Backbone as JSON Lines, residues from 0, in Angstrom:
{"i":0,"aa":"X","n":[189.29,9.59,101.99],"ca":[189.89,10.67,102.67],"c":[190.1,11.87,101.74]}
{"i":1,"aa":"X","n":[190.43,11.65,100.52],"ca":[190.58,12.73,99.57],"c":[189.24,13.41,99.39]}
{"i":2,"aa":"X","n":[188.23,12.53,99.41],"ca":[186.9,13.12,99.26],"c":[186.58,14.02,100.43]}
{"i":3,"aa":"X","n":[186.9,13.68,101.56],"ca":[186.6,14.47,102.75],"c":[187.38,15.78,102.73]}
{"i":4,"aa":"X","n":[188.63,15.71,102.32],"ca":[189.45,16.92,102.26],"c":[188.92,17.83,101.15]}
{"i":5,"aa":"X","n":[188.56,17.25,100.02],"ca":[188.04,18.04,98.9],"c":[186.73,18.71,99.27]}
{"i":6,"aa":"X","n":[185.89,17.95,99.95],"ca":[184.61,18.52,100.37],"c":[184.86,19.62,101.38]}
{"i":7,"aa":"X","n":[185.82,19.43,102.3],"ca":[186.13,20.45,103.31],"c":[186.68,21.69,102.64]}
{"i":8,"aa":"X","n":[187.57,21.54,101.63],"ca":[188.14,22.69,100.92],"c":[187.04,23.42,100.15]}
{"i":9,"aa":"X","n":[186.18,22.64,99.5],"ca":[185.08,23.25,98.75],"c":[184.16,24.0,99.72]}
{"i":10,"aa":"X","n":[183.89,23.41,100.89],"ca":[183.02,24.05,101.87],"c":[183.65,25.34,102.37]}
{"i":11,"aa":"X","n":[184.96,25.33,102.64],"ca":[185.64,26.55,103.12],"c":[185.64,27.6,102.01]}
{"i":12,"aa":"X","n":[185.91,27.19,100.77],"ca":[185.93,28.13,99.65],"c":[184.54,28.73,99.44]}
{"i":13,"aa":"X","n":[183.53,27.86,99.53],"ca":[182.17,28.35,99.37],"c":[181.81,29.31,100.49]}
{"i":14,"aa":"X","n":[182.23,29.02,101.72],"ca":[181.95,29.9,102.86],"c":[182.66,31.23,102.68]}
{"i":15,"aa":"X","n":[183.91,31.19,102.19],"ca":[184.65,32.44,101.96],"c":[183.96,33.24,100.86]}
{"i":16,"aa":"X","n":[183.52,32.54,99.81],"ca":[182.82,33.2,98.71],"c":[181.53,33.84,99.21]}
{"i":17,"aa":"X","n":[180.81,33.15,100.04],"ca":[179.55,33.67,100.59],"c":[179.83,34.89,101.46]}
{"i":18,"aa":"X","n":[180.89,34.87,102.26],"ca":[181.24,36.01,103.13],"c":[181.55,37.23,102.28]}
{"i":19,"aa":"X","n":[182.38,37.05,101.24],"ca":[182.73,38.2,100.38],"c":[181.51,38.68,99.59]}
{"i":20,"aa":"X","n":[180.68,37.73,99.19],"ca":[179.47,38.1,98.46],"c":[178.52,38.88,99.37]}
{"i":21,"aa":"X","n":[178.4,38.49,100.61],"ca":[177.55,39.21,101.57],"c":[178.09,40.62,101.79]}
{"i":22,"aa":"X","n":[179.4,40.76,101.94],"ca":[180.01,42.09,102.12],"c":[179.72,42.98,100.9]}
{"i":23,"aa":"X","n":[179.91,42.39,99.72],"ca":[179.69,43.15,98.48],"c":[178.22,43.57,98.38]}
{"i":24,"aa":"X","n":[177.33,42.66,98.68],"ca":[175.92,42.97,98.61],"c":[175.53,44.04,99.64]}
{"i":25,"aa":"X","n":[176.12,43.98,100.83],"ca":[175.87,45.03,101.83],"c":[176.36,46.39,101.35]}
{"i":26,"aa":"X","n":[177.53,46.41,100.72],"ca":[178.07,47.67,100.19],"c":[177.17,48.2,99.08]}
{"i":27,"aa":"X","n":[176.71,47.31,98.19],"ca":[175.81,47.71,97.1],"c":[174.5,48.22,97.68]}
{"i":28,"aa":"X","n":[174.0,47.54,98.72],"ca":[172.75,47.97,99.35],"c":[172.9,49.35,99.97]}
{"i":29,"aa":"X","n":[174.01,49.61,100.64],"ca":[174.27,50.92,101.23],"c":[174.36,51.99,100.15]}
{"i":30,"aa":"X","n":[175.04,51.66,99.06],"ca":[175.17,52.61,97.95],"c":[173.8,52.92,97.35]}
{"i":31,"aa":"X","n":[172.98,51.89,97.2],"ca":[171.64,52.1,96.64],"c":[170.79,52.97,97.56]}
{"i":32,"aa":"X","n":[170.9,52.76,98.87],"ca":[170.16,53.6,99.82],"c":[170.6,55.05,99.69]}
{"i":33,"aa":"X","n":[171.91,55.27,99.62],"ca":[172.43,56.64,99.47],"c":[171.97,57.25,98.15]}
{"i":34,"aa":"X","n":[171.98,56.45,97.11],"ca":[171.53,56.93,95.8],"c":[170.05,57.3,95.84]}
{"i":35,"aa":"X","n":[169.25,56.48,96.48],"ca":[167.82,56.79,96.62],"c":[167.6,58.09,97.38]}
{"i":36,"aa":"X","n":[168.35,58.27,98.48],"ca":[168.24,59.51,99.25],"c":[168.6,60.71,98.37]}
{"i":37,"aa":"X","n":[169.67,60.57,97.63],"ca":[170.12,61.66,96.76],"c":[169.07,61.96,95.7]}
{"i":38,"aa":"X","n":[168.49,60.95,95.11],"ca":[167.47,61.14,94.08],"c":[166.25,61.84,94.66]}
{"i":39,"aa":"X","n":[165.84,61.45,95.86],"ca":[164.69,62.09,96.5],"c":[164.98,63.57,96.76]}
{"i":40,"aa":"X","n":[166.18,63.86,97.25],"ca":[166.56,65.26,97.51],"c":[166.6,66.07,96.21]}
{"i":41,"aa":"X","n":[167.16,65.48,95.17],"ca":[167.23,66.17,93.88],"c":[165.83,66.43,93.34]}
{"i":42,"aa":"X","n":[164.93,65.46,93.49],"ca":[163.55,65.65,93.03],"c":[162.88,66.79,93.78]}
{"i":43,"aa":"X","n":[163.09,66.86,95.09],"ca":[162.52,67.96,95.88],"c":[163.06,69.31,95.4]}
{"i":44,"aa":"X","n":[164.36,69.37,95.23],"ca":[164.97,70.62,94.79],"c":[164.53,70.99,93.38]}
{"i":45,"aa":"X","n":[164.41,70.0,92.51],"ca":[163.92,70.27,91.16],"c":[162.49,70.79,91.18]}
{"i":46,"aa":"X","n":[161.66,70.25,92.06],"ca":[160.29,70.75,92.18],"c":[160.29,72.21,92.64]}
{"i":47,"aa":"X","n":[161.14,72.51,93.62],"ca":[161.23,73.9,94.1],"c":[161.72,74.83,92.99]}
{"i":48,"aa":"X","n":[162.78,74.41,92.32],"ca":[163.35,75.23,91.24],"c":[162.35,75.36,90.1]}
{"i":49,"aa":"X","n":[161.66,74.27,89.79],"ca":[160.67,74.3,88.72],"c":[159.56,75.3,89.03]}
{"i":50,"aa":"X","n":[159.11,75.33,90.26],"ca":[158.08,76.29,90.66],"c":[158.6,77.72,90.51]}
{"i":51,"aa":"X","n":[159.82,77.96,90.94],"ca":[160.4,79.3,90.82],"c":[160.58,79.69,89.36]}
{"i":52,"aa":"X","n":[161.01,78.76,88.53],"ca":[161.21,79.06,87.11],"c":[159.87,79.37,86.45]}
{"i":53,"aa":"X","n":[158.83,78.63,86.8],"ca":[157.51,78.9,86.23],"c":[157.04,80.31,86.62]}
{"i":54,"aa":"X","n":[157.25,80.68,87.88],"ca":[156.88,82.03,88.32],"c":[157.68,83.09,87.58]}
{"i":55,"aa":"X","n":[158.96,82.83,87.39],"ca":[159.81,83.77,86.67],"c":[159.36,83.92,85.22]}
{"i":56,"aa":"X","n":[158.99,82.82,84.6],"ca":[158.51,82.87,83.21],"c":[157.2,83.65,83.14]}
{"i":57,"aa":"X","n":[156.3,83.45,84.09],"ca":[155.04,84.21,84.11],"c":[155.33,85.7,84.24]}
{"i":58,"aa":"X","n":[156.22,86.06,85.16],"ca":[156.56,87.48,85.34],"c":[157.18,88.06,84.08]}
{"i":59,"aa":"X","n":[158.06,87.28,83.43],"ca":[158.69,87.75,82.2],"c":[157.65,87.96,81.11]}
{"i":60,"aa":"X","n":[156.7,87.06,81.01],"ca":[155.64,87.2,80.01],"c":[154.79,88.44,80.29]}
{"i":61,"aa":"X","n":[154.48,88.69,81.56],"ca":[153.69,89.88,81.91],"c":[154.46,91.15,81.57]}
{"i":62,"aa":"X","n":[155.74,91.16,81.87],"ca":[156.56,92.34,81.57],"c":[156.64,92.54,80.06]}
{"i":63,"aa":"X","n":[156.8,91.46,79.31],"ca":[156.87,91.57,77.85],"c":[155.57,92.13,77.29]}
{"i":64,"aa":"X","n":[154.44,91.65,77.77],"ca":[153.15,92.15,77.29],"c":[152.97,93.62,77.65]}
{"i":65,"aa":"X","n":[153.41,94.01,78.85],"ca":[153.31,95.4,79.28],"c":[154.16,96.3,78.38]}
{"i":66,"aa":"X","n":[155.36,95.85,78.07],"ca":[156.24,96.63,77.2],"c":[155.64,96.75,75.8]}
{"i":67,"aa":"X","n":[155.06,95.66,75.29],"ca":[154.42,95.71,73.97],"c":[153.28,96.72,73.95]}
{"i":68,"aa":"X","n":[152.43,96.68,74.99],"ca":[151.31,97.63,75.04],"c":[151.8,99.07,75.09]}
{"i":69,"aa":"X","n":[152.84,99.31,75.86],"ca":[153.38,100.67,75.96],"c":[154.01,101.11,74.64]}
{"i":70,"aa":"X","n":[154.65,100.18,73.95],"ca":[155.23,100.53,72.65],"c":[154.14,100.85,71.64]}
{"i":71,"aa":"X","n":[153.03,100.11,71.67],"ca":[151.92,100.4,70.77],"c":[151.35,101.79,71.06]}
{"i":72,"aa":"X","n":[151.24,102.15,72.35],"ca":[150.74,103.47,72.71],"c":[151.7,104.55,72.22]}
{"i":73,"aa":"X","n":[152.99,104.29,72.29],"ca":[153.97,105.28,71.83],"c":[153.97,105.43,70.32]}
{"i":74,"aa":"X","n":[153.59,104.39,69.58],"ca":[153.53,104.5,68.12],"c":[152.59,105.61,67.7]}
{"i":75,"aa":"X","n":[151.4,105.66,68.3],"ca":[150.45,106.71,67.93],"c":[150.97,108.08,68.37]}
{"i":76,"aa":"X","n":[151.66,108.13,69.49],"ca":[152.22,109.41,69.95],"c":[153.26,109.92,68.96]}
{"i":77,"aa":"X","n":[154.14,109.03,68.49],"ca":[155.15,109.47,67.53],"c":[154.51,109.89,66.21]}
{"i":78,"aa":"X","n":[153.45,109.22,65.81],"ca":[152.74,109.62,64.61],"c":[152.15,111.02,64.77]}
{"i":79,"aa":"X","n":[151.59,111.3,65.94],"ca":[151.03,112.62,66.21],"c":[152.13,113.67,66.21]}
{"i":80,"aa":"X","n":[153.26,113.37,66.82],"ca":[154.38,114.32,66.85],"c":[154.86,114.61,65.43]}
{"i":81,"aa":"X","n":[154.9,113.59,64.59],"ca":[155.32,113.8,63.2],"c":[154.33,114.7,62.47]}
{"i":82,"aa":"X","n":[153.03,114.48,62.69],"ca":[152.02,115.33,62.05],"c":[152.12,116.77,62.53]}
{"i":83,"aa":"X","n":[152.34,116.96,63.83],"ca":[152.5,118.31,64.37],"c":[153.73,118.98,63.75]}
{"i":84,"aa":"X","n":[154.81,118.22,63.61],"ca":[156.03,118.76,63.0],"c":[155.78,119.2,61.56]}
{"i":85,"aa":"X","n":[155.05,118.37,60.8],"ca":[154.74,118.75,59.42],"c":[153.88,120.01,59.38]}
{"i":86,"aa":"X","n":[152.91,120.1,60.28],"ca":[152.05,121.28,60.32],"c":[152.85,122.52,60.67]}
{"i":87,"aa":"X","n":[153.74,122.42,61.66],"ca":[154.57,123.56,62.04],"c":[155.49,123.98,60.9]}
{"i":88,"aa":"X","n":[155.98,123.02,60.16],"ca":[156.83,123.35,59.02],"c":[156.04,124.14,57.98]}
{"i":89,"aa":"X","n":[154.79,123.74,57.75],"ca":[153.94,124.47,56.81],"c":[153.65,125.88,57.29]}
{"i":90,"aa":"X","n":[153.34,126.01,58.58],"ca":[153.06,127.34,59.14],"c":[154.29,128.22,59.04]}
{"i":91,"aa":"X","n":[155.44,127.67,59.36],"ca":[156.69,128.44,59.29],"c":[156.97,128.88,57.86]}
{"i":92,"aa":"X","n":[156.72,128.01,56.9],"ca":[156.93,128.36,55.5],"c":[156.0,129.49,55.09]}
{"i":93,"aa":"X","n":[154.75,129.4,55.51],"ca":[153.78,130.46,55.18],"c":[154.2,131.78,55.82]}
{"i":94,"aa":"X","n":[154.6,131.75,57.07],"ca":[155.05,132.97,57.75],"c":[156.29,133.55,57.08]}
{"i":95,"aa":"X","n":[157.19,132.69,56.64],"ca":[158.39,133.16,55.98],"c":[158.02,133.88,54.67]}
{"i":96,"aa":"X","n":[157.1,133.3,53.91],"ca":[156.66,133.91,52.66],"c":[155.99,135.25,52.93]}
{"i":97,"aa":"X","n":[155.11,135.28,53.93],"ca":[154.43,136.53,54.26],"c":[155.42,137.58,54.73]}
{"i":98,"aa":"X","n":[156.4,137.16,55.52],"ca":[157.41,138.09,56.01],"c":[158.24,138.65,54.86]}
{"i":99,"aa":"X","n":[158.6,137.79,53.92],"ca":[159.38,138.27,52.76],"c":[158.57,139.26,51.93]}
{"i":100,"aa":"X","n":[157.29,138.99,51.72],"ca":[156.43,139.94,50.99],"c":[156.33,141.25,51.75]}
{"i":101,"aa":"X","n":[156.13,141.12,53.05],"ca":[156.01,142.32,53.87],"c":[157.28,143.16,53.78]}
{"i":102,"aa":"X","n":[158.42,142.49,53.87],"ca":[159.7,143.22,53.82],"c":[159.92,143.86,52.45]}
{"i":103,"aa":"X","n":[159.54,143.17,51.39],"ca":[159.72,143.78,50.07],"c":[158.81,144.99,49.91]}
{"i":104,"aa":"X","n":[157.58,144.91,50.48],"ca":[156.7,146.08,50.46],"c":[157.27,147.21,51.29]}
{"i":105,"aa":"X","n":[157.82,146.87,52.43],"ca":[158.42,147.89,53.3],"c":[159.59,148.55,52.59]}
{"i":106,"aa":"X","n":[160.42,147.76,51.93],"ca":[161.57,148.34,51.23],"c":[161.12,149.26,50.09]}
{"i":107,"aa":"X","n":[160.07,148.84,49.37],"ca":[159.55,149.69,48.32],"c":[159.02,151.01,48.89]}
{"i":108,"aa":"X","n":[158.31,150.9,50.02],"ca":[157.74,152.1,50.63],"c":[158.83,153.0,51.2]}
{"i":109,"aa":"X","n":[159.89,152.41,51.7],"ca":[160.96,153.19,52.3],"c":[161.68,154.02,51.24]}
{"i":110,"aa":"X","n":[161.83,153.45,50.07],"ca":[162.48,154.2,49.0],"c":[161.68,155.45,48.62]}
{"i":111,"aa":"X","n":[160.38,155.38,48.85],"ca":[159.53,156.5,48.49],"c":[159.47,157.55,49.61]}
{"i":112,"aa":"X","n":[159.79,157.19,50.79],"ca":[159.64,158.09,51.95],"c":[160.93,158.87,52.16]}
{"i":113,"aa":"X","n":[160.79,160.19,52.42],"ca":[161.97,161.0,52.64],"c":[161.94,161.74,53.97]}
{"i":114,"aa":"X","n":[160.83,161.8,54.64],"ca":[160.75,162.56,55.88],"c":[161.3,161.77,57.05]}
{"i":115,"aa":"X","n":[161.66,162.47,58.1],"ca":[162.23,161.81,59.28],"c":[161.21,160.98,60.03]}
{"i":116,"aa":"X","n":[159.95,161.4,60.0],"ca":[158.93,160.59,60.67],"c":[158.82,159.24,59.99]}
{"i":117,"aa":"X","n":[158.84,159.24,58.71],"ca":[158.75,157.98,57.98],"c":[159.99,157.13,58.19]}
{"i":118,"aa":"X","n":[161.13,157.77,58.43],"ca":[162.34,157.01,58.73],"c":[162.2,156.27,60.06]}
{"i":119,"aa":"X","n":[161.5,156.9,61.03],"ca":[161.26,156.24,62.31],"c":[160.37,155.0,62.11]}
{"i":120,"aa":"X","n":[159.35,155.16,61.27],"ca":[158.48,154.03,60.97],"c":[159.29,152.92,60.3]}
{"i":121,"aa":"X","n":[160.17,153.31,59.38],"ca":[161.02,152.34,58.71],"c":[161.85,151.56,59.71]}
{"i":122,"aa":"X","n":[162.45,152.27,60.67],"ca":[163.26,151.59,61.69],"c":[162.41,150.62,62.5]}
{"i":123,"aa":"X","n":[161.19,151.06,62.85],"ca":[160.31,150.21,63.63],"c":[159.92,148.96,62.82]}
{"i":124,"aa":"X","n":[159.58,149.17,61.55],"ca":[159.22,148.04,60.7],"c":[160.41,147.1,60.5]}
{"i":125,"aa":"X","n":[161.57,147.65,60.37],"ca":[162.78,146.85,60.23],"c":[163.0,146.01,61.5]}
{"i":126,"aa":"X","n":[162.77,146.63,62.67],"ca":[162.9,145.92,63.94],"c":[161.87,144.79,64.04]}
{"i":127,"aa":"X","n":[160.63,145.09,63.66],"ca":[159.58,144.08,63.7],"c":[159.92,142.94,62.74]}
{"i":128,"aa":"X","n":[160.39,143.31,61.56],"ca":[160.77,142.29,60.58],"c":[161.89,141.41,61.12]}
{"i":129,"aa":"X","n":[162.88,142.04,61.74],"ca":[163.98,141.27,62.32],"c":[163.46,140.36,63.43]}
{"i":130,"aa":"X","n":[162.54,140.87,64.24],"ca":[161.97,140.07,65.32],"c":[161.21,138.87,64.75]}
{"i":131,"aa":"X","n":[160.45,139.1,63.67],"ca":[159.71,138.0,63.03],"c":[160.69,136.97,62.48]}
{"i":132,"aa":"X","n":[161.75,137.43,61.87],"ca":[162.75,136.51,61.32],"c":[163.4,135.69,62.44]}
{"i":133,"aa":"X","n":[163.74,136.34,63.53],"ca":[164.34,135.64,64.69],"c":[163.34,134.62,65.23]}
{"i":134,"aa":"X","n":[162.08,135.04,65.33],"ca":[161.03,134.15,65.85],"c":[160.92,132.91,64.97]}
{"i":135,"aa":"X","n":[160.96,133.09,63.65],"ca":[160.88,131.96,62.72],"c":[162.08,131.03,62.9]}
{"i":136,"aa":"X","n":[163.23,131.6,63.07],"ca":[164.42,130.76,63.24],"c":[164.35,129.96,64.54]}
{"i":137,"aa":"X","n":[163.81,130.58,65.59],"ca":[163.66,129.89,66.87],"c":[162.69,128.72,66.7]}
{"i":138,"aa":"X","n":[161.57,128.94,65.99],"ca":[160.6,127.86,65.78],"c":[161.21,126.72,64.98]}
{"i":139,"aa":"X","n":[161.97,127.08,63.94],"ca":[162.61,126.04,63.12],"c":[163.6,125.26,63.98]}
{"i":140,"aa":"X","n":[164.35,125.98,64.81],"ca":[165.32,125.32,65.68],"c":[164.6,124.38,66.66]}
{"i":141,"aa":"X","n":[163.5,124.86,67.25],"ca":[162.74,124.01,68.18],"c":[162.18,122.79,67.46]}
{"i":142,"aa":"X","n":[161.68,123.01,66.27],"ca":[161.11,121.9,65.5],"c":[162.19,120.87,65.19]}
{"i":143,"aa":"X","n":[163.35,121.32,64.77],"ca":[164.45,120.4,64.46],"c":[164.92,119.69,65.72]}
{"i":144,"aa":"X","n":[164.97,120.4,66.84],"ca":[165.38,119.77,68.11],"c":[164.37,118.73,68.54]}
{"i":145,"aa":"X","n":[163.09,119.04,68.35],"ca":[162.03,118.08,68.71],"c":[162.11,116.83,67.88]}
{"i":146,"aa":"X","n":[162.4,116.96,66.57],"ca":[162.5,115.79,65.71],"c":[163.7,114.94,66.1]}
{"i":147,"aa":"X","n":[164.8,115.58,66.44],"ca":[166.0,114.82,66.83],"c":[165.77,114.11,68.14]}
{"i":148,"aa":"X","n":[165.05,114.73,69.07],"ca":[164.78,114.11,70.37],"c":[163.84,112.92,70.18]}
{"i":149,"aa":"X","n":[162.87,113.06,69.28],"ca":[161.91,111.96,69.08],"c":[162.58,110.75,68.44]}
{"i":150,"aa":"X","n":[163.6,110.95,67.69],"ca":[164.29,109.82,67.05],"c":[165.09,109.1,68.08]}
């Protein structure tokens, strides 16, 4: 009789264990199904995002190459502007020297002239000299402004 009761208790315990084990396995199975669904969705979204990121990287590379090409084109332009600036500086220096010589000759000639007609010529030459000086200053100012803008 003890054997029968022991076997009955073991059978009930085993049945209870099997019931709880089945419930646990069903819960694990449901969790695994949900996890699989989530993984599939994440993979789809990653594929979509990956495609978009690749397109973005291609566009960024194209923009970078375009900017590099434009910068290379601007390098030669800035070199040309620098050469033009140097040339203008030389021309301005030459004009300044010529103007100074001209003015010293005019001053020498004016000291020798005493008539009123010659005084009118002196005034005209003085005006022309002043105009040349103003013109030189304007060119120097433009040249300096151009160099500052290019920097």
